[in-house]
SEMIVEX-584261 format. One line per 10 residues: their letters; for each residue x, y, z of N, C-alpha, C, O. Coordinates in steps of 0.1 Angstrom, whole numbers. Layout:
N
A> X/Y/Z/X/Y/Z/X/Y/Z/X/Y/Z ~ ...
This chain:
174
XXXXXXXXXX> -973/-268/-195/-962/-277/-195/-966/-291/-196/-977/-295/-191 ~ -959/-299/-204/-963/-313/-207/-952/-322/-201/-940/-320/-205 ~ -956/-331/-193/-946/-340/-187/-949/-354/-192/-961/-359/-191 ~ -939/-362/-197/-941/-375/-202/-934/-385/-192/-923/-382/-187 ~ -941/-396/-191/-935/-406/-182/-934/-419/-190/-944/-423/-196 ~ -923/-425/-190/-921/-438/-197/-928/-449/-189/-929/-449/-177 ~ -935/-458/-196/-943/-469/-190/-938/-482/-195/-936/-484/-207 ~ -936/-491/-186/-933/-505/-190/-944/-513/-184/-945/-514/-172 ~ -953/-519/-192/-965/-525/-187/-965/-540/-186/-969/-547/-195 ~ -959/-545/-175/-960/-560/-173/-974/-564/-170/-978/-575/-173
XXXXXXXXXX> -982/-555/-164/-996/-559/-162/-1003/-560/-175/-1012/-569/-177 ~ -999/-552/-185/-1005/-553/-198/-1000/-566/-204/-1008/-573/-211 ~ -988/-570/-202/-983/-583/-207/-991/-595/-201/-994/-605/-207 ~ -995/-593/-188/-1003/-603/-182/-1017/-605/-189/-1022/-616/-190 ~ -1023/-594/-193/-1035/-594/-200/-1033/-602/-213/-1042/-610/-217 ~ -1022/-600/-220/-1020/-607/-232/-1019/-622/-230/-1025/-630/-237 ~ -1011/-626/-220/-1010/-640/-217/-1023/-647/-214/-1025/-658/-217 ~ -1032/-639/-207/-1044/-645/-203/-1054/-646/-214/-1062/-655/-215 ~ -1054/-636/-223/-1065/-635/-233/-1061/-636/-248/-1069/-638/-256 ~ -1048/-635/-250/-1044/-634/-264/-1035/-645/-269/-1033/-646/-281
XXXXXXXXXX> -1028/-652/-260/-1018/-662/-265/-1007/-654/-271/-1004/-643/-267 ~ -999/-660/-280/-987/-654/-285/-987/-653/-300/-978/-648/-306 ~ -997/-659/-307/-996/-659/-322/-998/-646/-329/-989/-643/-337 ~ -1008/-638/-327/-1009/-626/-335/-998/-616/-332/-992/-616/-321 ~ -995/-608/-342/-983/-599/-341/-987/-585/-336/-978/-577/-332 ~ -1000/-581/-336/-1003/-567/-333/-1008/-566/-318/-1019/-569/-314 ~ -998/-563/-309/-1001/-562/-295/-1011/-552/-291/-1019/-554/-282 ~ -1011/-541/-298/-1020/-530/-294/-1035/-535/-297/-1044/-533/-288 ~ -1037/-541/-308/-1051/-546/-312/-1055/-557/-302/-1066/-557/-298 ~ -1045/-565/-299/-1048/-576/-289/-1052/-571/-275/-1060/-576/-268
XXXXXXXXXX> -1044/-560/-271/-1047/-554/-258/-1061/-548/-258/-1068/-550/-248 ~ -1064/-541/-268/-1078/-535/-269/-1088/-545/-269/-1099/-544/-263 ~ -1086/-556/-276/-1096/-567/-276/-1097/-574/-263/-1108/-577/-258 ~ -1086/-576/-256/-1086/-582/-242/-1094/-572/-233/-1102/-577/-224 ~ -1092/-560/-233/-1099/-550/-225/-1114/-550/-228/-1122/-549/-218 ~ -1117/-551/-240/-1132/-552/-244/-1138/-564/-238/-1150/-564/-234 ~ -1131/-575/-238/-1137/-588/-232/-1138/-587/-217/-1146/-594/-211 ~ -1130/-578/-211/-1131/-577/-196/-1142/-567/-192/-1144/-566/-180 ~ -1150/-562/-201/-1161/-553/-198/-1172/-562/-193/-1182/-565/-200 ~ -1171/-567/-180/-1181/-576/-175/-1195/-570/-173/-1196/-558/-171
XXXXXXXXXX> -1205/-578/-174/-1218/-574/-172/-1224/-580/-159/-1235/-578/-155 ~ -1215/-587/-152/-1219/-593/-139/-1220/-582/-129/-1212/-573/-128 ~ -1231/-583/-121/-1232/-573/-110/-1220/-574/-100/-1215/-585/-98 ~ -1217/-563/-94/-1206/-563/-85/-1210/-555/-73/-1217/-544/-74 ~ -1207/-560/-61/-1210/-553/-49/-1197/-550/-41/-1188/-559/-40 ~ -1195/-538/-36/-1183/-534/-29/-1186/-525/-18/-1197/-520/-17 ~ -1176/-522/-10/-1178/-513/1/-1168/-502/-2/-1156/-505/-4 ~ -1172/-490/-3/-1163/-478/-5/-1161/-470/8/-1171/-467/15 ~ -1149/-468/11/-1146/-461/23/-1138/-448/20/-1128/-449/12 ~ -1142/-437/25/-1135/-424/23/-1129/-420/36/-1136/-418/46
XXXXXXXXXX> -1116/-418/36/-1109/-412/47/-1102/-399/42/-1094/-400/33 ~ -1106/-388/47/-1102/-375/41/-1096/-367/52/-1099/-367/64 ~ -1087/-358/48/-1080/-348/56/-1077/-336/48/-1072/-337/37 ~ -1080/-324/53/-1077/-312/46/-1073/-301/57/-1079/-300/68 ~ -1063/-293/53/-1059/-282/62/-1061/-269/53/-1056/-268/42 ~ -1068/-260/59/-1069/-246/53/-1063/-236/62/-1065/-236/74 ~ -1055/-227/56/-1048/-217/63/-1035/-221/68/-1030/-232/65 ~ -1028/-212/74/-1014/-215/79/-1013/-210/93/-1020/-202/98 ~ -1003/-216/100/-1000/-213/114/-1011/-215/123/-1018/-225/123 ~ -1013/-205/133/-1024/-206/143/-1038/-205/136/-1047/-210/142
XXXXXXXXXX> -1038/-199/125/-1051/-198/118/-1056/-210/110/-1067/-211/105 ~ -1047/-220/110/-1050/-232/102/-1061/-240/108/-1062/-241/120 ~ -1070/-245/100/-1081/-254/104/-1080/-267/97/-1079/-268/85 ~ -1081/-278/105/-1080/-291/99/-1095/-297/98/-1103/-295/107 ~ -1097/-304/88/-1110/-311/86/-1106/-326/83/-1097/-328/75 ~ -1112/-335/91/-1110/-349/88/-1123/-356/88/-1133/-350/93 ~ -1124/-367/81/-1136/-374/81/-1134/-388/76/-1125/-392/69 ~ -1144/-396/79/-1144/-410/75/-1158/-415/73/-1167/-412/82 ~ -1161/-422/62/-1175/-427/59/-1174/-439/50/-1164/-440/42 ~ -1183/-448/52/-1183/-460/44/-1197/-461/37/-1207/-459/44
XXXXXXXXXX> -1197/-465/25/-1210/-467/17/-1209/-480/10/-1198/-486/8 ~ -1220/-485/6/-1221/-497/-2/-1222/-493/-17/-1229/-483/-20 ~ -1215/-499/-26/-1215/-496/-40/-1219/-508/-48/-1213/-519/-45 ~ -1228/-506/-57/-1233/-518/-65/-1232/-513/-79/-1237/-502/-83 ~ -1226/-521/-88/-1225/-518/-102/-1230/-530/-110/-1228/-541/-106 ~ -1236/-527/-121/-1241/-537/-130/-1247/-531/-143/-1245/-519/-146 ~ -1255/-539/-150/-1260/-534/-163/-1269/-521/-161/-1270/-513/-170 ~ -1275/-520/-150/-1284/-508/-147/-1275/-495/-144/-1281/-484/-144 ~ -1263/-497/-140/-1254/-486/-137/-1248/-487/-123/-1247/-498/-118 ~ -1244/-476/-118/-1237/-476/-105/-1247/-470/-94/-1253/-460/-96
XXXXXXXXXX> -1248/-477/-83/-1256/-472/-72/-1248/-471/-59/-1240/-480/-56 ~ -1250/-460/-52/-1243/-458/-40/-1254/-459/-29/-1263/-452/-29 ~ -1252/-468/-19/-1262/-471/-9/-1256/-466/4/-1246/-470/9 ~ -1264/-457/11/-1260/-451/24/-1268/-459/34/-1280/-459/34 ~ -1261/-465/44/-1268/-472/55/-1277/-462/63/-1274/-450/63 ~ -1287/-468/70/-1295/-460/79/-1286/-453/90/-1289/-442/94 ~ -1276/-460/94/-1267/-455/104/-1259/-443/99/-1258/-433/106 ~ -1254/-444/87/-1247/-432/81/-1256/-420/79/-1252/-409/83 ~ -1268/-423/74/-1278/-412/72/-1282/-406/85/-1283/-393/86 ~ -1283/-413/96/-1287/-408/109/-1275/-399/114/-1278/-389/120
XXXXXXXXXX> -1263/-404/112/-1251/-396/117/-1250/-383/109/-1247/-372/115 ~ -1253/-383/96/-1252/-371/88/-1263/-361/93/-1261/-349/94 ~ -1275/-366/96/-1286/-358/101/-1282/-352/114/-1285/-340/116 ~ -1276/-359/123/-1272/-354/136/-1261/-343/134/-1261/-333/141 ~ -1252/-345/124/-1242/-335/121/-1249/-322/116/-1245/-311/120 ~ -1258/-323/107/-1265/-312/102/-1273/-304/113/-1273/-292/113 ~ -1279/-312/122/-1287/-305/133/-1277/-298/142/-1280/-286/146 ~ -1265/-304/145/-1255/-297/153/-1250/-285/147/-1247/-275/153 ~ -1248/-285/133/-1243/-273/126/-1253/-262/126/-1250/-250/125 ~ -1266/-265/127/-1277/-255/127/-1275/-247/140/-1277/-235/141
XXXXXXXXXX> -1271/-254/151/-1270/-247/164/-1256/-240/165/-1256/-229/171 ~ -1246/-246/159/-1233/-240/159/-1226/-242/145/-1221/-254/143 ~ -1225/-233/137/-1219/-235/123/-1204/-239/124/-1199/-244/113 ~ -1198/-237/135/-1184/-241/136/-1182/-256/139/-1170/-261/139 ~ -1193/-263/143/-1192/-277/146/-1187/-285/134/-1192/-283/123 ~ -1178/-294/136/-1172/-303/125/-1183/-313/121/-1191/-317/129 ~ -1183/-316/109/-1192/-326/103/-1183/-337/96/-1183/-337/83 ~ -1176/-346/103/-1167/-354/96/-1173/-364/86/-1167/-367/76 ~ -1185/-369/89/-1191/-379/80/-1196/-371/67/-1193/-376/56 ~ -1202/-360/69/-1206/-352/58/-1195/-348/49/-1196/-348/37
XXXXXXXXXX> -1184/-344/56/-1172/-340/49/-1166/-352/40/-1163/-350/28 ~ -1165/-364/46/-1160/-375/39/-1169/-379/27/-1164/-382/17 ~ -1182/-379/30/-1192/-382/19/-1191/-372/7/-1192/-376/-4 ~ -1189/-359/11/-1187/-349/1/-1175/-351/-8/-1175/-347/-20 ~ -1165/-357/-3/-1153/-360/-10/-1153/-373/-19/-1145/-375/-27 ~ -1164/-381/-17/-1166/-393/-24/-1173/-391/-37/-1185/-389/-37 ~ -1166/-390/-48/-1171/-387/-61/-1176/-399/-69/-1169/-409/-68 ~ -1186/-398/-76/-1191/-409/-84/-1181/-413/-95/-1180/-425/-97 ~ -1173/-404/-100/-1163/-408/-110/-1153/-417/-104/-1148/-426/-110 ~ -1149/-414/-91/-1139/-422/-85/-1144/-436/-81/-1138/-446/-82
XXXXXXXXXX> -1157/-436/-76/-1163/-449/-73/-1164/-458/-85/-1162/-470/-85 ~ -1168/-451/-96/-1170/-459/-109/-1157/-465/-113/-1157/-477/-117 ~ -1146/-458/-112/-1133/-464/-116/-1128/-475/-107/-1121/-483/-111 ~ -1133/-474/-94/-1130/-485/-85/-1137/-498/-89/-1131/-509/-87 ~ -1149/-497/-93/-1156/-510/-97/-1154/-514/-111/-1158/-525/-115 ~ -1149/-505/-119/-1147/-508/-134/-1133/-502/-138/-1133/-491/-144 ~ -1122/-508/-134/-1109/-502/-138/-1106/-503/-153/-1097/-496/-157 ~ -1113/-512/-160/-1111/-514/-174/-1113/-500/-182/-1105/-497/-190 ~ -1123/-493/-178/-1126/-480/-185/-1114/-470/-183/-1110/-464/-193 ~ -1109/-469/-171/-1099/-460/-168/-1086/-464/-175/-1079/-456/-181
XXXXXXXXXX> -1083/-477/-175/-1071/-482/-182/-1072/-480/-197/-1063/-476/-204 ~ -1084/-482/-203/-1086/-480/-217/-1084/-465/-221/-1078/-462/-231 ~ -1089/-456/-213/-1087/-442/-215/-1072/-438/-215/-1067/-431/-223 ~ -1065/-443/-205/-1051/-441/-204/-1043/-445/-216/-1035/-439/-221 ~ -1047/-457/-221/-1040/-463/-232/-1043/-455/-245/-1035/-453/-253 ~ -1056/-451/-246/-1060/-443/-258/-1052/-430/-259/-1049/-425/-270 ~ -1049/-424/-247/-1042/-411/-247/-1026/-413/-248/-1019/-404/-250 ~ -1022/-425/-245/-1008/-428/-245/-1002/-430/-259/-1010/-432/-269 ~ -989/-428/-261/-983/-431/-273/-975/-444/-273/-967/-446/-264 ~ -979/-453/-282/-973/-466/-282/-958/-465/-286/-956/-458/-296
XXXXXXXXXX> -949/-471/-279/-935/-470/-282/-928/-483/-285/-916/-483/-288 ~ -936/-494/-285/-930/-507/-289/-934/-518/-281/-941/-517/-270 ~ -931/-530/-286/-935/-542/-278/-924/-553/-280/-916/-552/-290 ~ -923/-562/-271/-913/-573/-272/-919/-585/-266/-928/-584/-257 ~ -914/-597/-269/-918/-609/-263/-912/-610/-249/-901/-605/-247 ~ -920/-615/-240/-916/-616/-226/-923/-628/-220/-929/-636/-227 ~ -923/-629/-207/-930/-639/-200/-937/-633/-188/-932/-623/-182 ~ -949/-639/-185/-956/-634/-173/-961/-647/-166/-969/-655/-171 ~ -957/-648/-153/-960/-660/-145/-957/-673/-153/-965/-682/-153 ~ -946/-673/-159/-941/-685/-166/-947/-687/-180/-944/-698/-186
XXXXXXXXXX> -956/-679/-184/-962/-681/-197/-957/-670/-207/-954/-659/-203 ~ -956/-674/-220/-952/-664/-230/-962/-652/-230/-974/-654/-229 ~ -957/-640/-232/-965/-628/-232/-958/-617/-240/-946/-619/-243 ~ -965/-607/-243/-959/-596/-250/-959/-584/-240/-969/-581/-234 ~ -948/-577/-240/-947/-565/-232/-948/-553/-241/-940/-551/-249 ~ -959/-545/-239/-961/-533/-247/-956/-521/-238/-957/-520/-226 ~ -949/-511/-245/-944/-499/-239/-952/-487/-244/-955/-486/-256 ~ -956/-478/-235/-963/-466/-239/-957/-454/-232/-950/-456/-222 ~ -958/-443/-238/-955/-430/-232/-968/-424/-228/-977/-421/-236 ~ -970/-421/-215/-981/-414/-210/-977/-399/-207/-967/-396/-201
XXXXXXXXXX> -985/-390/-213/-982/-376/-211/-993/-369/-203/-1005/-370/-207 ~ -990/-363/-192/-999/-355/-184/-999/-341/-189/-990/-333/-186 ~ -1009/-337/-196/-1010/-323/-202/-1012/-312/-192/-1009/-301/-194 ~ -1019/-316/-181/-1023/-306/-171/-1013/-305/-159/-1017/-299/-149 ~ -1002/-312/-160/-992/-312/-149/-995/-322/-138/-987/-323/-129 ~ -1006/-329/-139/-1008/-340/-128/-1000/-352/-131/-995/-353/-143 ~ -998/-360/-122/-990/-372/-124/-999/-382/-131/-1011/-384/-128 ~ -993/-388/-141/-1000/-398/-149/-998/-412/-143/-988/-414/-136 ~ -1008/-421/-144/-1006/-434/-138/-994/-441/-144/-991/-440/-156 ~ -987/-449/-137/-975/-456/-141/-976/-470/-137/-979/-473/-126
XXXX> -974/-479/-147/-973/-493/-144/-958/-497/-144/-951/-493/-153 ~ -953/-504/-134/-939/-507/-133/-937/-522/-133/-945/-530/-129 ~ -926/-525/-139/-922/-540/-140/-917/-544/-127/-909/-536/-121 ~ -921/-555/-122/-916/-560/-109/-909/-572/-110/-904/-578/-101
């Protein structure tokens, strides 16, 4: 099943006003050029936090798993690095030792770290790549002159189709 969602990209219009001005007529080319310029090479440091919850089973047999963990994330020309503090590593070690004694013991930090995927962390520190992919898969449906924060801008419209039934990202005009 294929589900399509109409998109009105005022955020996209903001990119145009910041990077493109209003002279050229090809909004799609200008958007792609603006995104290419946003591919920064400056190092970035961030803190990633995972709060997770999962329920398996139903009724009285249901088991809940929850967890929370924080890591440092650094991105730059060399790539993406995830740094685990000594405190986090010590807690994971304590959880693993406790599970050796009793396999039913919960391991909330290990659970949260297991849910923290490199692809998700990467998109958090470099949203341009994810936005570019979404635009490449979208179908351009038109553009019009508009304004963004009081400046002339172009508003591009796209149709995003989620081929696998998942919800596609949607940008809404506010």
